[in-house]
C-alpha positions as CSV (number, residue, x, y, z in Angstrom):
1,M,-18.1,-27.3,-20.6
2,F,-19.3,-24.8,-17.8
3,G,-17.6,-22.0,-19.7
4,M,-19.2,-22.7,-22.7
5,V,-22.8,-21.4,-21.2
6,P,-24.5,-18.7,-22.9
7,F,-23.7,-14.8,-21.7
8,E,-27.3,-14.1,-20.2
9,Y,-27.1,-17.4,-18.2
10,R,-23.5,-16.8,-16.7
11,D,-24.6,-15.6,-13.2
12,R,-26.8,-19.0,-12.7
13,N,-23.3,-20.7,-13.0
14,L,-21.8,-22.3,-9.8
15,F,-18.3,-21.9,-10.0
16,D,-19.0,-17.5,-11.6
17,A,-20.5,-17.0,-8.1
18,F,-17.5,-18.5,-6.1
19,D,-15.3,-16.4,-8.4
20,K,-17.4,-13.0,-8.4
21,F,-17.5,-13.9,-4.4
22,E,-13.8,-14.1,-4.0
23,R,-13.5,-10.8,-6.4
24,S,-15.9,-8.7,-4.4
25,F,-13.8,-10.1,-1.2
26,F,-10.7,-8.9,-2.5
27,Q,-10.6,-5.4,-4.3
28,N,-11.1,-3.1,-2.2
29,S,-8.2,-4.6,0.1
30,S,-5.1,-2.7,0.4
31,V,-3.2,-5.9,1.7
32,D,-0.4,-6.9,-0.6
33,L,1.5,-10.1,-1.0
34,P,5.5,-10.3,0.0
35,A,8.0,-8.7,-2.7
36,F,9.8,-12.0,-1.8
37,R,9.4,-15.1,-0.4
38,T,11.3,-14.9,3.3
39,D,11.5,-17.1,6.4
40,I,13.1,-16.3,9.8
41,R,14.3,-19.3,11.9
42,D,14.6,-19.3,15.4
43,T,17.7,-21.6,16.0
44,G,18.0,-20.2,19.8
45,D,20.4,-17.6,20.3
46,K,20.2,-15.8,17.0
47,Y,17.5,-15.5,14.3
48,V,18.5,-16.8,10.7
49,L,16.6,-15.0,7.8
50,E,16.8,-16.4,4.4
51,A,14.8,-14.3,1.1
52,E,14.5,-15.5,-2.0
53,L,16.2,-13.5,-4.2
54,P,16.7,-15.1,-7.9
55,G,18.0,-13.6,-10.3
56,F,19.9,-10.5,-8.7
57,S,23.5,-10.2,-8.3
58,K,24.8,-9.4,-4.9
59,E,25.7,-5.4,-5.7
60,D,22.0,-5.3,-6.6
61,I,21.1,-6.3,-2.9
62,S,20.9,-3.6,-0.3
63,L,20.5,-3.6,3.6
64,D,20.0,-1.0,5.9
65,L,19.2,-0.2,9.1
66,K,17.9,2.5,11.0
67,D,16.3,3.5,14.0
68,G,15.5,-0.9,15.1
69,I,14.1,-1.5,11.1
70,L,16.2,-3.8,9.5
71,T,15.6,-2.9,5.4
72,I,16.0,-5.4,2.3
73,S,15.7,-3.6,-1.2
74,A,16.5,-5.2,-4.3
75,E,17.2,-3.6,-7.6
76,H,17.8,-5.0,-11.4
77,T,17.8,-3.8,-14.8
78,E,18.6,-5.7,-17.9
79,N,18.6,-4.5,-21.1
80,N,19.0,-7.7,-24.1
81,D,20.0,-5.3,-27.9
82,Q,20.7,-7.5,-31.0
83,K,20.9,-5.1,-33.7
84,D,21.6,-6.1,-37.5
85,D,25.3,-5.4,-39.4
86,N,23.6,-1.5,-39.9
87,G,22.7,-1.0,-36.7
88,S,19.1,-1.6,-36.3
89,Y,17.5,-3.1,-34.0
90,I,16.2,-6.5,-34.8
91,R,14.9,-7.3,-31.0
92,R,15.5,-5.1,-27.8
93,E,14.2,-6.3,-24.3
94,R,14.2,-4.3,-21.4
95,R,13.6,-5.8,-17.9
96,Y,13.6,-4.1,-14.6
97,G,12.8,-5.1,-10.6
98,S,12.8,-3.7,-7.4
99,F,11.6,-4.9,-4.5
100,R,11.4,-3.8,-0.5
101,R,11.0,-5.5,2.6
102,S,11.6,-3.7,5.9
103,F,11.6,-6.1,9.3
104,D,11.5,-4.8,12.9
105,V,15.0,-6.1,14.7
106,T,13.7,-5.0,18.3
107,G,16.2,-7.3,20.4
108,I,18.5,-7.7,18.0
109,D,22.4,-7.2,18.3
110,E,22.6,-4.9,16.0
111,N,26.3,-4.6,15.7
112,A,26.5,-8.5,15.2
113,I,24.2,-8.5,12.1
114,T,25.9,-10.2,9.6
115,A,24.7,-11.6,5.7
116,A,26.1,-13.8,3.1
117,Y,24.2,-14.2,-0.8
118,Q,24.5,-17.8,-2.3
119,D,22.4,-19.4,-5.0
120,G,19.6,-16.5,-5.2
121,V,19.0,-17.1,-1.3
122,L,20.2,-14.0,1.1
123,E,21.2,-15.1,4.4
124,L,21.0,-12.8,7.4
125,S,22.5,-14.0,10.5
126,L,20.4,-12.1,13.2
127,P,22.1,-12.3,16.6
128,K,19.4,-12.1,19.8
129,A,20.6,-9.1,22.3
130,Q,21.7,-10.2,25.5
131,Q,19.5,-9.2,27.9
132,V,20.8,-7.2,30.9
133,I,19.9,-8.3,34.3
134,P,20.2,-5.8,36.8
135,E,22.5,-6.5,39.9
136,A,21.1,-6.2,43.1
137,R,23.0,-4.7,45.5
138,K,22.8,-3.6,49.3
139,I,22.4,-0.1,50.7
140,L,24.2,0.6,53.7
141,I,22.2,2.7,56.3
142,E,24.5,5.3,57.5
């Protein structure tokens, strides 16, 4: 019913006012939504990161670790071609998807990180680094 208001009176519609406010509030925002959903749990001795990557195969996913930054990348290209007997296209569809997210892994034992991918969910085990407690020692006076 509210969508049937004549064009010149549309500015007086209460719902349009909310829509305009939302558009003006977020129009200059440089904040992007995450490329894929990620859950991180603290299990005491490690963190478990679960990233939802449905539609990707294990070979499409890349994990890179450099300077304390873990980057998860996933890229998938798919072509579906259907041709008739003459070799002409009846239908041709292409799909491409690429995602990338980075995480600070300060305080993680980088050499003990493990990963598994099953049913569209990438699971990383991020063991916490052991804190080095400085040893107390006695200094002899000569």
